[in-house]
C-alpha positions as CSV (number, residue, x, y, z in Angstrom):
1,X,69.3,-8.3,62.7
2,X,65.8,-8.8,61.2
3,X,63.9,-11.7,62.7
4,X,62.0,-13.9,60.3
5,X,58.2,-13.8,60.7
6,X,56.7,-16.6,62.7
7,X,54.9,-19.2,60.5
8,X,51.9,-20.6,62.3
9,X,48.8,-22.7,61.8
10,X,45.7,-21.2,63.3
11,X,42.8,-23.6,64.1
12,X,39.8,-21.6,63.1
13,X,36.1,-22.6,63.4
14,X,34.3,-19.2,63.5
15,X,33.7,-19.3,67.2
16,X,34.4,-16.3,69.5
17,X,37.2,-18.4,71.1
18,X,39.0,-18.9,67.8
19,X,38.6,-15.3,67.0
20,X,40.1,-14.4,70.4
21,X,43.0,-16.6,69.5
22,X,43.7,-14.4,66.5
23,X,43.7,-11.3,68.7
24,X,46.0,-12.8,71.2
25,X,48.3,-14.3,68.5
26,X,48.6,-11.0,66.7
27,X,49.8,-9.3,69.9
28,X,52.3,-12.1,70.6
29,X,53.5,-12.6,67.1
30,X,53.1,-9.4,65.1
31,X,53.6,-9.7,61.3
32,X,53.3,-13.5,61.4
33,X,52.3,-15.7,58.4
34,X,49.2,-17.8,59.2
35,X,47.6,-20.7,57.6
36,X,44.0,-20.4,58.7
37,X,43.1,-24.1,59.0
38,X,39.5,-25.3,59.2
39,X,38.9,-29.1,59.5
40,X,35.4,-30.2,58.6
41,X,33.7,-33.5,59.0
42,X,30.8,-34.6,56.8
43,X,27.9,-34.0,57.2
44,X,29.0,-30.4,57.9
45,X,26.2,-28.4,56.3
46,X,23.7,-26.8,58.7
47,X,20.4,-28.4,59.5
48,X,18.3,-25.9,57.5
49,X,20.6,-26.4,54.5
50,X,20.3,-30.2,54.8
51,X,16.5,-29.9,54.8
52,X,16.6,-27.8,51.6
53,X,19.0,-30.3,50.0
54,X,16.8,-33.3,51.0
55,X,13.7,-31.7,49.4
56,X,15.6,-31.0,46.2
57,X,17.0,-34.5,45.6
58,X,15.3,-37.7,44.7
59,X,18.0,-40.2,45.7
60,X,20.1,-40.8,48.8
61,X,23.3,-40.7,46.8
62,X,22.4,-37.4,45.3
63,X,21.6,-36.1,48.8
64,X,24.9,-37.2,50.3
65,X,26.9,-35.7,47.4
66,X,25.0,-32.4,47.8
67,X,25.6,-32.3,51.5
68,X,29.3,-32.9,51.0
69,X,29.5,-30.3,48.3
70,X,27.7,-27.6,50.3
71,X,29.5,-28.6,53.4
72,X,32.9,-28.0,51.8
73,X,31.6,-24.7,50.5
74,X,30.5,-23.7,54.0
75,X,33.9,-24.7,55.4
76,X,35.7,-22.6,52.8
77,X,33.5,-19.6,53.7
78,X,34.4,-20.0,57.4
79,X,38.1,-20.2,56.6
80,X,37.9,-17.2,54.4
81,X,36.3,-15.2,57.2
82,X,39.2,-16.2,59.4
83,X,41.7,-15.1,56.8
84,X,40.0,-11.7,56.7
85,X,40.3,-11.3,60.5
86,X,43.9,-12.5,60.4
87,X,44.9,-10.0,57.8
88,X,43.0,-7.2,59.6
89,X,45.2,-8.1,62.7
90,X,48.3,-7.5,60.7
91,X,49.2,-11.0,59.5
92,X,49.7,-12.4,56.1
93,X,47.3,-15.2,55.8
94,X,45.9,-18.0,53.6
95,X,43.1,-20.5,54.0
96,X,43.7,-24.2,54.6
97,X,40.6,-26.4,54.4
98,X,40.8,-30.1,55.0
99,X,38.1,-32.8,55.3
100,X,38.5,-35.2,58.1
101,X,36.6,-38.0,59.7
102,X,37.6,-37.4,63.3
103,X,40.9,-37.2,65.0
104,X,41.3,-33.4,64.6
105,X,44.1,-33.2,67.1
106,X,46.2,-35.7,65.1
107,X,45.3,-34.0,61.9
108,X,46.5,-30.6,63.2
109,X,49.8,-32.3,64.1
110,X,50.1,-33.8,60.6
111,X,49.5,-30.3,59.1
112,X,52.2,-28.9,61.3
113,X,54.7,-31.5,60.1
114,X,53.6,-31.1,56.5
115,X,54.0,-27.3,56.5
116,X,57.0,-27.2,58.9
117,X,55.2,-24.6,61.0
118,X,56.8,-22.8,63.9
119,X,53.8,-23.4,66.0
120,X,50.1,-24.3,66.2
121,X,47.6,-21.7,67.6
122,X,44.3,-22.8,69.0
123,X,41.5,-21.3,71.1
124,X,40.6,-23.2,74.3
125,X,37.0,-23.9,73.2
126,X,34.9,-23.6,70.1
127,X,32.1,-25.0,67.9
128,X,32.9,-26.4,64.5
129,X,30.0,-27.2,62.3
130,X,27.4,-28.7,64.7
131,X,29.7,-29.9,67.5
132,X,32.5,-28.9,69.8
133,X,35.9,-28.7,67.9
134,X,38.4,-26.8,70.0
135,X,38.8,-27.7,73.7
136,X,39.2,-31.4,73.7
137,X,41.1,-30.9,70.4
138,X,43.5,-28.6,72.1
139,X,44.3,-31.2,74.7
140,X,45.0,-33.8,71.9
141,X,47.1,-31.4,69.8
142,X,49.7,-31.0,72.6
143,X,50.2,-34.8,72.5
144,X,50.5,-35.1,68.8
145,X,52.1,-32.0,67.3
146,X,55.8,-32.0,66.4
147,X,55.9,-28.2,66.9
148,X,55.0,-26.0,69.9
149,X,51.3,-25.5,70.5
150,X,49.9,-22.2,71.9
151,X,46.5,-22.6,73.5
152,X,44.7,-19.3,74.2
153,X,42.3,-19.2,77.2
154,X,39.0,-17.5,76.7
155,X,37.8,-15.1,77.9
156,X,40.9,-13.1,79.0
157,X,40.4,-10.2,81.5
158,X,41.5,-6.7,80.6
159,X,44.8,-7.0,82.5
160,X,45.5,-10.4,80.9
161,X,44.8,-8.9,77.4
162,X,47.0,-5.8,78.2
163,X,49.9,-8.1,79.1
164,X,50.0,-9.7,75.7
165,X,51.6,-6.7,73.9
166,X,54.8,-6.4,76.0
167,X,54.6,-8.6,79.1
168,X,57.4,-11.1,79.9
169,X,57.2,-14.8,79.0
170,X,57.3,-17.2,82.0
171,X,58.9,-20.6,81.5
172,X,58.3,-23.5,83.9
173,X,61.8,-24.8,84.9
174,X,62.8,-28.0,86.5
175,X,66.3,-28.5,85.1
176,X,65.2,-31.2,82.6
177,X,66.0,-31.3,78.9
178,X,62.4,-30.7,78.2
179,X,62.5,-27.5,80.3
180,X,65.7,-26.4,78.5
181,X,64.0,-26.9,75.2
182,X,61.0,-24.9,76.4
183,X,63.3,-22.1,77.4
184,X,65.2,-22.1,74.1
185,X,61.9,-22.2,72.2
186,X,60.6,-19.2,74.2
187,X,63.8,-17.2,73.4
188,X,63.4,-18.0,69.7
189,X,59.7,-17.3,69.4
190,X,59.8,-14.2,71.7
191,X,63.2,-12.6,70.9
192,X,62.2,-9.2,72.2
193,X,60.6,-10.3,75.4
194,X,62.0,-10.9,78.9
195,X,62.2,-14.6,79.5
196,X,61.5,-15.5,83.2
197,X,62.6,-19.0,84.2
198,X,60.5,-20.1,87.1
199,X,60.9,-23.1,89.4
200,X,58.3,-24.2,91.9
201,X,59.2,-25.0,95.5
202,X,63.0,-25.4,95.1
203,X,65.7,-24.3,92.8
204,X,66.4,-26.7,89.9
205,X,70.0,-27.4,88.7
206,X,71.7,-26.1,85.6
207,X,69.5,-23.0,84.9
208,X,72.6,-21.1,83.6
209,X,70.8,-17.8,84.2
210,X,68.6,-16.0,86.7
211,X,65.9,-18.2,88.2
212,X,62.8,-17.2,90.1
213,X,61.5,-19.6,92.7
214,X,57.9,-19.7,93.8
215,X,56.3,-21.8,96.6
216,X,53.1,-23.7,96.6
217,X,52.6,-23.4,100.3
218,X,50.0,-26.1,100.7
219,X,49.6,-29.8,101.5
220,X,49.4,-30.4,97.7
221,X,53.0,-29.5,97.3
222,X,54.5,-31.3,94.3
223,X,51.1,-32.2,92.7
224,X,50.6,-31.2,89.1
225,X,47.6,-29.0,89.8
226,X,49.5,-27.2,92.7
227,X,52.5,-26.6,90.4
228,X,50.2,-25.3,87.7
229,X,48.4,-23.0,90.1
230,X,51.7,-21.7,91.4
231,X,53.0,-21.0,87.8
232,X,49.6,-19.3,86.9
233,X,49.7,-17.2,90.1
234,X,53.2,-16.0,89.5
235,X,52.4,-15.3,85.9
236,X,49.6,-13.0,87.1
237,X,52.0,-11.3,89.6
238,X,54.5,-10.7,86.8
239,X,51.8,-9.6,84.3
240,X,53.2,-12.3,82.0
241,X,52.1,-12.4,78.4
242,X,52.3,-16.2,78.2
243,X,53.4,-19.3,80.1
244,X,55.7,-21.9,78.4
245,X,56.0,-25.5,79.6
246,X,57.8,-28.5,78.3
247,X,55.9,-31.7,77.6
248,X,58.4,-34.1,79.2
249,X,60.8,-34.2,82.2
250,X,64.1,-35.8,82.9
251,X,63.1,-39.3,84.0
252,X,60.2,-41.6,83.6
253,X,58.6,-40.2,86.8
254,X,59.4,-36.6,85.9
255,X,58.2,-37.1,82.3
256,X,54.8,-38.1,83.7
257,X,54.8,-35.3,86.2
258,X,55.9,-32.6,83.7
259,X,53.4,-33.9,81.2
260,X,50.7,-33.6,83.9
261,X,52.0,-30.2,84.8
262,X,51.7,-29.1,81.2
263,X,48.1,-30.3,81.0
264,X,47.2,-28.9,84.4
265,X,48.7,-25.5,83.3
266,X,46.5,-25.6,80.2
267,X,43.4,-26.0,82.4
268,X,44.4,-23.5,85.2
269,X,46.2,-20.6,83.5
270,X,44.1,-17.6,82.5
271,X,46.5,-16.6,79.8
272,X,48.1,-18.2,76.7
273,X,50.1,-21.4,77.4
274,X,52.8,-22.6,75.0
275,X,53.5,-26.4,75.3
276,X,56.8,-27.4,73.7
277,X,57.2,-31.0,72.7
278,X,60.3,-33.0,73.4
279,X,62.8,-33.7,70.7
280,X,63.7,-37.0,72.2
281,X,62.3,-40.2,70.5
282,X,59.9,-42.2,72.5
283,X,61.5,-45.0,74.5
284,X,61.9,-48.3,72.6
285,X,59.6,-51.1,73.4
286,X,60.7,-54.7,73.8
287,X,59.6,-56.8,70.8
288,X,56.9,-59.4,71.7
289,X,58.3,-62.8,72.6
290,X,57.6,-65.6,70.2
291,X,56.8,-69.1,71.0
């Protein structure tokens, strides 16, 4: 049976980190369709360009309009460069340029919902226009996106890059609905890969398949950073292509823990990390009491 190509949104800003995300994504999802998304915030034009525009205009309104016009053109040029790289990597690709006034993490989540994308792909750091774009944005994306978000660490060592082509996919497992959703998502997005369910410190219930157990072996047992380091270390041992974690656990306490583990894994793992959002609605809040 032929598997449909993955449809993904690539956050691209022209940095080496976002270019590396294309390389990693192409190895993980060959033949994918990519929207190469560039979000730009006025004033986006470079400083030399703004100086030229200022000397060529007589009024502030004209200058602002010119900066926005040239900024959009520069953003479109950046996105077009990303499309060229994506196509060279074997994807079908099209540019997607949006103007934003901040909140890029939320904007990426809105784009994912609008396009019904299978996942968002971002580099771990980057420079967009004249300021940092990816990095803090990738942290925000995993909280706001309705679809899985794949964050690619940079730089990857030779062994980590080599694992991308055919390495197994490691899934953090704690028996929660969030972990089950992460495992199902991994099987769907990586149908040809070995999926390795991995519990930290003790077996979790209801795995329903083979389960690997790794141990922290330190006084920090149970902490989010210790769990993340254990997952990252085992991924290195297994030469895993990527690590998959759910964003929520099976209780209020575990939801906080697994969310912390997801974020800690993003910051500890030296390989791509896929964060899978929960499909559960947020808990209802009591209405404010009236007087």
